[in-house]
Backbone as numpy.savetxt, mean C-alpha at the origin, in Angstrom:
# Nx Ny Nz CAx CAy CAz Cx Cy Cz
62.68 -59.12 40.17 62.34 -58.81 38.79 60.87 -59.02 38.52
60.34 -60.13 39.10 58.93 -60.47 38.92 58.05 -59.38 39.49
58.41 -58.84 40.67 57.60 -57.79 41.31 57.66 -56.47 40.54
58.86 -56.23 39.93 59.00 -55.01 39.14 58.05 -55.02 37.95
57.97 -56.20 37.30 57.08 -56.33 36.14 55.62 -56.16 36.54
55.27 -56.76 37.71 53.87 -56.64 38.17 53.56 -55.19 38.50
54.50 -54.49 39.18 54.30 -53.10 39.55 54.16 -52.22 38.31
54.99 -52.50 37.30 54.94 -51.73 36.05 53.61 -51.93 35.35
53.13 -53.18 35.34 51.85 -53.48 34.68 50.71 -52.78 35.39
50.73 -52.78 36.72 49.67 -52.09 37.48 49.71 -50.60 37.23
50.92 -50.03 37.13 51.06 -48.60 36.89 50.51 -48.21 35.52
50.86 -49.04 34.54 50.35 -48.78 33.18 48.83 -48.90 33.13
48.29 -49.88 33.87 46.84 -50.06 33.90 46.15 -48.86 34.54
46.78 -48.34 35.61 46.22 -47.17 36.28 46.25 -45.95 35.37
47.37 -45.78 34.65 47.46 -44.65 33.71 46.41 -44.77 32.62
46.24 -46.01 32.13 45.24 -46.23 31.06 43.83 -45.93 31.54
43.53 -46.35 32.77 42.19 -46.10 33.31 41.92 -44.61 33.48
42.93 -43.87 33.94 42.76 -42.43 34.10 42.51 -41.74 32.75
43.31 -42.15 31.75 43.13 -41.56 30.42 41.76 -41.91 29.85
41.32 -43.13 30.06 40.01 -43.55 29.55 38.88 -42.76 30.20
39.04 -42.51 31.51 38.02 -41.75 32.23 37.92 -40.32 31.69
39.11 -39.67 31.45 39.11 -38.32 30.92 38.54 -38.29 29.51
38.95 -39.28 28.70 38.47 -39.34 27.32 36.97 -39.53 27.28
36.47 -40.36 28.17 35.03 -40.63 28.21 34.26 -39.38 28.56
34.80 -38.57 29.51 34.13 -37.33 29.90 34.15 -36.32 28.77
35.30 -36.21 28.10 35.42 -35.21 27.06 34.65 -35.59 25.81
34.32 -36.89 25.70 33.61 -37.32 24.51 32.10 -37.15 24.63
31.64 -36.68 25.78 30.22 -36.44 25.95 29.77 -35.31 25.05
28.69 -35.52 24.33 28.15 -34.50 23.43 27.09 -33.71 24.18
27.30 -32.40 24.27 26.35 -31.53 24.95 25.52 -30.80 23.90
24.23 -31.03 23.92 23.35 -30.37 22.95 23.21 -28.91 23.31
23.67 -28.07 22.40 23.50 -26.65 22.60 22.05 -26.27 22.33
21.53 -25.30 23.10 20.15 -24.91 22.85 19.98 -24.41 21.41
19.02 -24.97 20.73 18.77 -24.58 19.35 18.04 -23.24 19.30
18.35 -22.52 18.24 17.66 -21.26 18.06 16.18 -21.49 17.86
15.40 -20.67 18.53 13.95 -20.80 18.41 13.50 -20.34 17.04
12.80 -21.20 16.35 12.33 -20.89 15.01 10.92 -20.35 15.10
10.74 -19.21 14.51 9.42 -18.60 14.51 8.66 -19.07 13.27
7.68 -19.92 13.53 6.91 -20.47 12.43 5.69 -19.62 12.09
5.51 -18.53 12.81 4.36 -17.67 12.53 4.59 -16.91 11.24
3.56 -16.73 10.50 3.64 -15.99 9.24 3.01 -14.64 9.41
3.36 -13.72 8.53 2.80 -12.38 8.60 1.30 -12.44 8.35
0.59 -11.60 9.06 -0.87 -11.57 8.95 -1.29 -11.10 7.57
-2.21 -11.86 6.99 -2.73 -11.48 5.68 -3.70 -10.34 5.85
-3.53 -9.32 5.03 -4.37 -8.14 5.14 -5.77 -8.42 4.61
-6.76 -7.84 5.27 -8.13 -7.94 4.79 -8.33 -6.94 3.65
-9.45 -7.05 2.96 -9.73 -6.11 1.87 -9.88 -4.68 2.39
-10.42 -4.54 3.58 -10.55 -3.21 4.19 -9.17 -2.61 4.44
-8.26 -3.42 4.97 -6.90 -2.95 5.27 -6.14 -2.64 3.98
-6.36 -3.44 2.93 -5.69 -3.19 1.66 -6.09 -1.83 1.08
-7.30 -1.38 1.41 -7.77 -0.07 0.95 -7.28 1.06 1.84
-6.51 0.70 2.89 -5.98 1.71 3.80 -7.01 2.28 4.74
-8.08 1.51 5.00 -9.15 2.00 5.86 -8.95 1.56 7.30
-9.38 2.39 8.23 -9.31 2.09 9.66 -10.70 1.80 10.20
-10.76 1.04 11.30 -12.03 0.76 11.95 -12.75 -0.43 11.33
-13.89 -0.77 11.94 -14.70 -1.91 11.48 -15.66 -1.42 10.39
-15.14 -1.35 9.18 -15.90 -0.78 8.06 -16.90 -1.79 7.52
-18.14 -1.36 7.39 -19.21 -2.21 6.83 -19.38 -1.93 5.34
-19.32 -0.67 4.95 -19.44 -0.32 3.54 -18.85 1.06 3.28
-18.44 1.27 2.04 -18.01 2.59 1.59 -18.73 2.89 0.28
-19.05 4.14 0.08 -19.67 4.56 -1.18 -19.01 5.85 -1.62
-18.38 5.81 -2.79 -17.73 6.99 -3.36 -18.65 7.60 -4.42
-19.10 8.81 -4.15 -19.97 9.54 -5.07 -19.14 10.61 -5.76
-19.17 10.62 -7.09 -18.32 11.53 -7.86 -19.07 12.83 -8.16
-18.29 13.94 -8.11 -18.83 15.26 -8.34 -17.91 16.06 -9.25
-18.52 16.94 -10.04 -17.73 17.95 -10.73 -17.19 18.91 -9.67
-16.10 19.59 -9.97 -15.57 20.54 -9.00 -15.51 21.94 -9.61
-15.56 22.90 -8.75 -15.45 24.30 -9.16 -14.47 25.00 -8.23
-14.10 26.21 -8.57 -13.12 26.96 -7.79 -13.80 28.15 -7.13
-13.57 28.27 -5.82 -14.08 29.41 -5.07 -12.96 29.96 -4.21
-12.54 31.18 -4.50 -11.42 31.81 -3.79 -10.19 30.91 -3.80
-9.88 30.41 -4.99 -8.70 29.58 -5.25 -8.76 28.20 -4.60
-9.90 27.81 -4.03 -10.01 26.49 -3.43 -11.05 25.66 -4.17
-10.78 24.35 -4.24 -11.68 23.43 -4.94 -12.88 23.13 -4.05
-14.08 23.25 -4.63 -15.32 22.92 -3.91 -16.19 22.06 -4.81
-17.18 21.43 -4.20 -18.08 20.55 -4.94 -18.93 21.37 -5.91
-19.07 20.85 -7.14 -19.90 21.50 -8.15 -21.13 20.67 -8.45
-21.35 20.39 -9.73 -22.52 19.62 -10.16 -22.27 18.13 -9.98
-23.35 17.34 -9.82 -23.19 15.88 -9.72 -22.58 15.31 -10.99
-21.75 14.30 -10.84 -21.09 13.66 -11.97 -21.84 12.41 -12.43
-22.84 12.00 -11.66 -23.67 10.83 -11.98 -22.86 9.54 -12.07
-21.95 9.40 -11.11 -21.18 8.15 -11.03 -20.91 7.86 -9.56
-21.09 6.59 -9.18 -20.83 6.18 -7.80 -20.40 4.72 -7.78
-19.61 4.36 -6.80 -19.19 2.98 -6.62 -19.29 2.63 -5.14
-19.94 1.50 -4.84 -20.16 1.08 -3.45 -19.55 -0.29 -3.22
-18.87 -0.44 -2.09 -18.27 -1.72 -1.70 -18.78 -2.10 -0.32
-19.15 -3.37 -0.16 -19.64 -3.88 1.12 -18.69 -4.95 1.63
-18.50 -4.98 2.97 -17.55 -5.90 3.59 -18.22 -6.66 4.75
-17.69 -7.87 5.05 -18.17 -8.57 6.23 -17.43 -8.06 7.46
-17.73 -8.64 8.62 -17.15 -8.14 9.87 -15.63 -8.36 9.94
-15.12 -9.27 9.10 -13.68 -9.52 9.08 -12.95 -8.66 8.06
-13.70 -7.82 7.36 -13.09 -6.92 6.39 -12.94 -7.49 5.00
-13.60 -8.63 4.74 -13.53 -9.23 3.40 -14.60 -8.62 2.50
-14.23 -8.36 1.26 -15.14 -7.75 0.30 -16.27 -8.71 -0.05
-17.50 -8.24 0.07 -18.68 -9.04 -0.25 -19.27 -8.70 -1.60
-19.32 -7.41 -1.91 -19.99 -6.99 -3.14 -19.50 -5.61 -3.58
-19.51 -5.39 -4.88 -19.18 -4.09 -5.46 -20.27 -3.71 -6.45
-20.83 -2.52 -6.27 -21.89 -2.04 -7.16 -21.47 -0.70 -7.75
-21.52 -0.61 -9.08 -21.17 0.63 -9.77 -22.42 1.24 -10.38
-22.64 2.50 -10.08 -23.76 3.24 -10.67 -23.18 4.29 -11.62
-23.31 4.04 -12.92 -22.74 4.94 -13.91 -23.83 5.43 -14.86
-24.27 6.67 -14.65 -25.25 7.29 -15.52 -24.64 8.44 -16.32
-23.32 8.45 -16.38 -22.61 9.51 -17.09 -22.07 8.97 -18.41
-22.60 9.42 -19.55 -22.15 8.89 -20.85 -20.72 9.28 -21.19
-20.14 10.24 -20.45 -18.79 10.68 -20.74 -17.75 10.04 -19.81
-18.22 9.09 -18.97 -17.29 8.42 -18.07 -17.42 6.92 -18.30
-16.68 6.44 -19.26 -16.73 5.04 -19.63 -15.37 4.40 -19.41
-15.42 3.11 -19.10 -14.18 2.38 -18.91 -13.42 2.27 -20.22
-12.14 2.57 -20.17 -11.25 2.42 -21.32 -10.18 1.40 -20.94
-9.53 0.86 -21.98 -8.44 -0.06 -21.70 -7.31 0.68 -21.00
-6.86 0.13 -19.90 -5.82 0.78 -19.10 -4.65 -0.16 -18.90
-3.45 0.38 -19.01 -2.24 -0.37 -18.70 -1.51 0.34 -17.57
-1.14 -0.44 -16.55 -0.46 0.11 -15.38 0.97 -0.41 -15.31
1.88 0.46 -14.91 3.30 0.10 -14.81 3.79 0.43 -13.40
4.56 -0.51 -12.81 5.02 -0.38 -11.43 6.54 -0.44 -11.36
7.10 0.14 -10.29 8.54 0.03 -10.07 8.85 -1.25 -9.31
10.12 -1.42 -8.93 10.54 -2.69 -8.30 9.97 -2.90 -6.91
9.46 -1.85 -6.27 8.88 -2.03 -4.94 7.36 -1.93 -4.95
6.78 -1.93 -6.15 5.33 -2.00 -6.26 4.60 -0.68 -6.36
5.32 0.42 -6.52 4.67 1.73 -6.67 4.21 1.92 -8.11
3.00 2.41 -8.26 2.50 2.74 -9.59 3.27 3.95 -10.11
3.93 3.81 -11.25 4.74 4.90 -11.78 4.18 5.45 -13.09
3.32 4.67 -13.76 2.74 5.17 -15.00 1.42 4.47 -15.30
0.49 5.25 -15.84 -0.80 4.73 -16.27 -1.06 5.21 -17.68
-1.48 4.29 -18.55 -1.80 4.64 -19.93 -3.25 4.25 -20.23
-3.96 5.18 -20.84 -5.36 4.94 -21.20 -5.49 4.92 -22.72
-6.24 3.93 -23.24 -6.35 3.74 -24.67 -7.79 3.87 -25.15
-7.94 4.28 -26.41 -9.25 4.34 -27.05 -9.69 2.93 -27.44
-10.94 2.82 -27.91 -11.46 1.53 -28.32 -10.66 0.94 -29.48
-10.09 1.82 -30.32 -9.31 1.33 -31.46 -7.87 1.00 -31.11
-7.52 1.10 -29.83 -6.18 0.73 -29.38 -5.18 1.86 -29.38
-5.58 3.05 -29.86 -4.67 4.18 -29.86 -4.61 4.84 -28.48
-3.42 5.33 -28.15 -3.22 5.96 -26.85 -4.06 7.22 -26.72
-4.75 7.34 -25.60 -5.56 8.53 -25.32 -4.76 9.54 -24.50
-4.15 9.07 -23.41 -3.28 9.89 -22.58 -2.50 8.98 -21.64
-1.54 9.57 -20.94 -0.79 8.83 -19.93 -0.53 9.71 -18.73
-0.28 9.06 -17.59 0.06 9.76 -16.35 1.36 9.21 -15.81
2.22 10.09 -15.32 3.44 9.71 -14.62 3.31 10.06 -13.15
3.70 9.13 -12.26 3.56 9.32 -10.82 4.93 9.39 -10.16
5.07 10.32 -9.20 6.31 10.48 -8.44 6.02 10.31 -6.95
7.09 9.95 -6.19 6.94 9.68 -4.76 7.99 10.43 -3.96
7.66 10.74 -2.70 8.60 11.45 -1.84 9.52 10.46 -1.12
10.36 10.99 -0.23 11.34 10.12 0.45 10.67 9.13 1.39
9.42 9.38 1.76 8.68 8.44 2.61 7.82 7.50 1.78
8.07 7.48 0.49 7.39 6.58 -0.43 5.89 6.86 -0.53
5.52 8.12 -0.36 4.14 8.55 -0.53 4.01 9.32 -1.84
2.86 9.13 -2.50 2.63 9.82 -3.78 2.76 11.32 -3.59
3.62 11.95 -4.37 3.86 13.38 -4.23 3.35 14.19 -5.42
3.25 13.53 -6.59 2.81 14.27 -7.77 2.40 13.30 -8.87
1.41 13.72 -9.65 1.20 13.03 -10.92 1.00 14.08 -12.00
1.50 13.73 -13.20 1.47 14.64 -14.35 0.77 13.95 -15.50
-0.14 14.66 -16.16 -0.85 14.13 -17.32 -0.19 14.57 -18.61
-0.14 13.66 -19.58 0.44 13.96 -20.89 -0.50 13.48 -21.99
-0.50 14.22 -23.10 -1.26 13.75 -24.26 -0.39 12.81 -25.09
-0.88 12.38 -26.24 -0.15 11.39 -27.03 1.15 11.95 -27.60
1.27 13.28 -27.67 2.52 13.90 -28.14 3.51 14.12 -27.01
3.11 13.77 -25.79 4.00 13.96 -24.65 3.95 15.35 -24.07
2.95 16.14 -24.46 2.81 17.50 -23.95 1.99 17.46 -22.65
2.46 18.15 -21.64 1.79 18.15 -20.35 0.40 18.75 -20.41
-0.55 18.08 -19.77 -1.93 18.56 -19.73 -2.30 19.17 -18.37
-1.38 19.06 -17.44 -1.64 19.54 -16.08 -1.04 18.59 -15.07
-0.98 19.03 -13.84 -0.41 18.18 -12.80 -1.05 18.49 -11.46
-0.86 17.56 -10.51 -1.38 17.74 -9.16 -0.32 17.30 -8.16
-0.15 18.06 -7.10 0.82 17.71 -6.05 0.07 17.33 -4.77
0.72 16.53 -3.93 0.12 16.06 -2.69 1.03 16.41 -1.51
0.43 16.98 -0.48 1.16 17.32 0.75 0.62 16.50 1.91
1.52 16.17 2.88 1.16 15.29 3.99 1.55 15.91 5.33
0.86 15.43 6.39 1.24 15.86 7.74 2.26 14.88 8.31
2.61 15.03 9.58 3.64 14.18 10.19 3.19 12.73 10.31
1.88 12.50 10.20 1.35 11.14 10.28 1.13 10.53 8.90
1.66 11.19 7.88 1.55 10.74 6.49 0.11 10.75 5.97
-0.73 11.59 6.55 -2.08 11.79 6.02 -2.05 12.94 5.03
-2.73 12.75 3.90 -2.81 13.84 2.93 -3.53 15.03 3.54
-2.96 16.20 3.40 -3.58 17.41 3.94 -4.20 18.26 2.84
-3.48 18.44 1.73 -4.04 19.20 0.62 -3.29 18.89 -0.66
-3.92 19.25 -1.78 -3.30 19.11 -3.09 -3.40 20.44 -3.83
-2.39 20.69 -4.65 -2.39 21.85 -5.52 -2.57 21.39 -6.95
-3.56 21.98 -7.64 -3.87 21.60 -9.01 -3.36 22.67 -9.96
-2.61 22.25 -10.99 -2.03 23.17 -11.95 -2.52 22.85 -13.36
-2.73 23.89 -14.15 -3.14 23.72 -15.54 -1.93 23.37 -16.40
-2.19 23.17 -17.69 -1.13 22.79 -18.63 -0.05 23.86 -18.71
-0.41 25.14 -18.47 0.57 26.22 -18.56 1.21 26.54 -17.20
1.01 25.64 -16.23 1.56 25.76 -14.88 0.88 26.84 -14.04
-0.18 27.42 -14.53 -0.94 28.35 -13.69 -1.77 27.56 -12.69
-1.96 28.12 -11.50 -2.68 27.41 -10.45 -4.18 27.36 -10.75
-4.72 26.13 -10.72 -6.15 25.95 -10.92 -6.89 26.08 -9.59
-6.34 25.47 -8.53 -6.97 25.56 -7.22 -6.32 24.64 -6.21
-6.76 24.78 -4.97 -6.24 23.98 -3.87 -7.36 23.09 -3.34
-7.05 21.81 -3.15 -8.02 20.84 -2.63 -7.60 20.41 -1.23
-8.43 20.67 -0.23 -8.16 20.24 1.14 -8.84 18.89 1.40
-8.15 18.01 2.13 -8.68 16.70 2.44 -9.28 16.68 3.84
-10.37 15.92 3.99 -11.08 15.82 5.26 -11.08 14.37 5.74
-11.11 14.20 7.08 -11.04 12.87 7.68 -12.14 12.72 8.73
-12.57 11.46 8.94 -13.52 11.20 10.02 -12.76 10.86 11.31
-13.49 10.48 12.35 -12.85 10.23 13.65 -11.96 9.00 13.67
-12.10 8.13 12.65 -11.26 6.94 12.56 -9.99 7.19 11.73
-9.90 8.41 11.20 -8.74 8.73 10.39 -8.86 8.35 8.94
-10.09 8.07 8.49 -10.31 7.72 7.09 -10.62 8.97 6.28
-9.97 9.08 5.12 -10.16 10.23 4.25 -11.54 10.18 3.61
-12.21 11.33 3.56 -13.59 11.39 3.08 -13.72 12.03 1.70
-12.64 12.51 1.13 -12.71 13.05 -0.22 -11.40 12.77 -0.94
-11.52 12.53 -2.25 -10.36 12.19 -3.05 -10.41 12.92 -4.39
-9.23 13.31 -4.85 -9.14 13.91 -6.18 -9.23 12.81 -7.22
-10.05 13.02 -8.26 -10.20 12.07 -9.35 -10.14 12.80 -10.68
-10.18 12.04 -11.76 -10.26 12.63 -13.09 -11.18 11.80 -13.96
-11.84 12.45 -14.90 -12.73 11.69 -15.78 -11.92 11.10 -16.93
-12.63 10.53 -17.89 -11.97 9.84 -18.99 -11.01 10.73 -19.76
-11.27 12.04 -19.78 -10.45 12.96 -20.56 -9.58 13.85 -19.68
-9.26 13.36 -18.46 -8.35 14.03 -17.53 -8.93 15.32 -16.94
-10.22 15.51 -17.05 -10.83 16.67 -16.40 -10.94 16.39 -14.91
-10.59 17.38 -14.06 -10.60 17.14 -12.61 -12.01 16.99 -12.05
-12.20 15.97 -11.23 -13.44 15.74 -10.49 -13.07 15.33 -9.08
-14.04 15.08 -8.22 -13.77 14.72 -6.84 -14.79 13.69 -6.37
-14.34 12.76 -5.56 -15.26 11.79 -4.96 -15.44 12.11 -3.48
-16.68 12.00 -3.04 -17.00 12.15 -1.61 -17.36 10.78 -1.08
-16.70 10.36 -0.02 -16.87 9.00 0.50 -17.81 8.98 1.70
-18.79 8.08 1.62 -19.70 7.80 2.73 -19.29 6.45 3.33
-19.00 6.43 4.63 -18.53 5.20 5.29 -19.52 4.79 6.37
-19.90 3.50 6.34 -20.77 2.93 7.38 -19.92 1.91 8.16
-19.99 1.98 9.49 -19.21 1.09 10.34 -20.10 0.09 11.07
-19.52 -1.08 11.37 -20.20 -2.04 12.23 -20.21 -1.50 13.66
-21.27 -1.77 14.39 -21.33 -1.37 15.80 -20.52 -2.34 16.62
-19.61 -1.81 17.42 -18.74 -2.66 18.26 -18.94 -2.33 19.72
C-alpha cells in the first residue's frame, strides 16, 4: 500500500510538471512586428509651385495689353499700362511684388470670393466704393476639376459675356473661346508655352469686364 501511494504521488508530480512545461511555453508572449509608421509629412509647396510654375523661376512679370480681333482670333492691341512683377529666391519663396499701374480705369475694387467644398473658386463679386455690387462672375469646372467656363453678370443678373477653356491631354490650356452678351463669338485666344511648360499669356478682364490679356516674361535661375 505504501509503494502504491508513493507511485501515485510520483505519477501526479510527473503529470503536473508536464502540464506546467506546456503552460509555460504557451504563455510566452510573442511581439508581432508593428506596422511601420510613416512620420514624414507632405512637402510644403513653394510660392513658385503654388502659382503652378515649373523650373527654377527667378521672376515673372505680367504685362497687360488691350486685345483686338484679327480673322476671328485674339491678338495683342494697345498697351494697357498695367504690370505686376514677382521675384523669388532659389527655393521658390516670394521675395517681392511690384505693381505698376498707370491706367486710371484699372483700379482695385472690393472683391469677395466664394469657394466650393474642395477649394475651387465658384464665384467672384466686385463692388463699387459705395458698397454696391458692380458685377459678378460664376466659374464652372470639368470632370478633371479644371476651369472650363466663366460667365459675367451685371447687378440684374443679365449675362455680359462668357469665356470657355479647352485643354490638351496634359491638362494644359490650349485655347479659349470668347462670347459676347448675345452669345455671338468675339474671338479665339490661343495659349503659348515656353520650354518648361509655363504658360506665357493669360486672358484677363479690366474693372468693367472688358477683355484684356497679360503677356508673361519669365526669368530663370541658371542651373
